[in-house]
C-alpha positions in Angstrom: 49.2 163.2 54.9 47.2 164.3 57.9 50.3 165.5 59.7 51.5 167.3 56.6 48.2 169.3 56.4 48.4 169.9 60.2 51.8 171.6 59.7 50.3 173.8 57.0 47.5 174.7 59.4 50.0 175.4 62.2 52.0 177.7 60.0 49.1 179.5 58.2 46.1 179.1 60.4 43.9 178.2 57.4 40.9 176.1 58.4 41.0 174.5 54.9 44.2 172.7 55.9 42.6 171.6 59.2 39.7 170.1 57.2 42.1 168.2 55.0 44.0 167.0 58.0 40.7 165.7 59.5 39.8 163.9 56.3 43.2 162.2 56.1 43.0 161.3 59.8 39.5 159.7 59.3 41.0 157.6 56.5 44.0 156.7 58.6 41.9 155.6 61.5 39.7 153.6 59.2 42.8 151.8 58.0 44.2 151.2 61.4 42.5 152.2 64.6 45.7 153.1 66.3 46.0 156.1 64.0 43.8 157.7 66.6 47.2 158.8 68.1 46.8 161.7 65.7 44.6 163.4 68.3 47.7 164.7 70.0 49.2 166.7 67.1 45.7 167.9 66.3 45.4 169.3 69.8 48.8 171.0 69.7 48.2 172.5 66.2 44.8 173.9 67.1 46.0 175.5 70.4 49.1 176.9 68.7 47.1 178.3 65.7 44.7 180.0 68.1 47.6 181.6 69.9 49.9 182.4 66.9 47.3 183.9 64.6 45.7 186.1 67.4 42.2 184.8 67.0 39.5 186.7 68.7 38.4 184.6 71.7 41.2 182.1 71.2 39.7 179.4 73.5 36.3 179.6 71.8 38.0 179.5 68.4 40.1 176.5 69.4 37.1 174.7 70.8 35.1 175.3 67.6 38.0 174.2 65.4 38.5 171.0 67.5 34.8 170.2 67.3 34.8 170.7 63.5 37.9 168.6 63.1 36.6 165.7 65.3 33.3 165.8 63.5 34.9 165.6 60.1 37.3 162.9 61.2 34.4 160.8 62.6 32.3 161.4 59.4 35.1 160.1 57.1 35.9 157.2 59.5 32.2 156.3 59.5 32.0 156.4 55.7 35.0 154.2 55.4 34.4 151.9 58.4 30.7 151.0 58.5 31.5 147.8 60.4 32.5 149.9 63.5 29.0 151.3 63.6 27.1 148.2 62.5 28.7 146.1 65.2 30.2 148.7 67.7 30.5 146.2 70.6 32.5 143.8 68.4 34.7 146.5 67.0 35.3 148.0 70.4 36.2 144.5 71.8 38.7 144.1 69.0 40.2 147.5 69.6 40.5 147.0 73.4 41.9 143.5 72.9 44.8 144.9 70.9 45.4 147.5 73.6 45.3 144.8 76.3 47.8 142.7 74.5 50.3 145.5 74.8 50.0 145.6 78.5 49.3 142.0 79.5 51.6 139.9 77.5 54.6 138.4 79.4 58.0 139.7 78.5 59.6 138.1 75.5 62.9 138.1 77.5 63.1 138.5 81.3 64.1 142.0 82.2 63.6 143.3 78.6 62.6 147.0 78.6 60.4 148.0 75.7 61.9 151.5 75.6 65.5 150.2 75.5 64.5 147.6 72.8 62.9 150.2 70.6 65.7 152.7 71.0 68.6 150.3 70.5 67.1 147.8 68.1 64.1 149.3 66.2 65.5 152.8 65.9 69.2 152.4 66.5 69.6 149.4 64.2 66.8 150.2 61.8 67.8 153.8 61.1 71.4 153.5 62.0 72.9 155.4 64.9 74.2 158.4 62.8 70.7 159.0 61.4 69.0 158.6 64.8 71.5 161.0 66.4 70.9 163.5 63.6 67.1 163.2 64.1 67.4 163.7 67.9 69.8 166.7 67.4 67.3 168.1 64.9 64.5 167.8 67.4 66.6 169.6 70.1 67.5 172.4 67.6 63.8 172.8 66.6 62.9 173.0 70.3 65.5 175.7 70.9 64.0 177.9 68.2 60.8 178.0 70.3 58.5 178.5 67.3 56.2 175.7 68.3 57.2 173.4 65.4 59.1 171.1 67.7 56.1 170.6 70.0 53.9 169.8 67.0 56.6 167.4 65.4 57.3 165.5 68.6 53.8 165.4 70.1 52.9 162.1 68.5 56.2 160.2 68.4 57.3 160.9 72.0 53.9 160.0 73.6 53.6 157.0 71.3 57.1 155.8 72.2 56.5 156.3 75.9 53.2 154.3 75.7 54.3 151.5 73.4 57.6 151.1 75.3 55.7 150.1 78.5 54.6 147.0 76.7 56.3 143.6 77.0 55.2 143.0 73.4 58.1 144.2 71.3 58.1 144.1 67.5 60.4 146.2 65.4 57.4 147.3 63.3 55.8 149.0 66.3 58.2 152.0 65.7 57.1 152.5 62.1 54.8 155.4 63.0 57.8 157.2 64.5 60.0 157.0 61.4 58.4 159.9 59.3 58.8 162.2 62.3 62.5 161.3 62.7 63.0 161.8 59.0 61.6 165.3 59.3 63.9 166.0 62.2 66.9 164.8 60.1 65.9 167.2 57.4 65.8 170.0 60.0 69.4 169.0 61.1 70.6 169.1 57.5 69.3 172.6 57.1 71.3 173.8 60.1 74.4 172.1 58.8 73.8 173.7 55.4 
């Protein structure tokens, strides 16, 4: 829902859509801390909106929009996750513990690459190769159009894939956050093919 509102903000430049994106991001992060990955598409959307909609003082406008989005996201997160603020050291320990697990666990299988596993098993098997190829082709096509939508669409899944693939801790479900973005790219491919 947050990303959906970000795409509307990217296209129209309306701060109302940025506000809704921030509200949904706060709820998402309150549900699962790792939803903080949404910061990347937020940054891309705000910078693109400042440039595309020819705002006066685009850097100042982008900085003010980012501060407002972060403030609203934190406010919603605080309202839905009081534990984080009541016991911040314990909550932070839990968050960093999860991140350390990703980097310190021994390999499940010697020589197993997380990137190869996620591409061939999680995405290749989970989606099926035809759908995965269609998604990647759709992403390339969007990139060739140079309207900024590809950068917004791929900002989260590519960085997330690169980060999570470095881990020895491989679970098929770790690619779940990438699936909606691939589905969007498949839809782009289907438009091209008519």
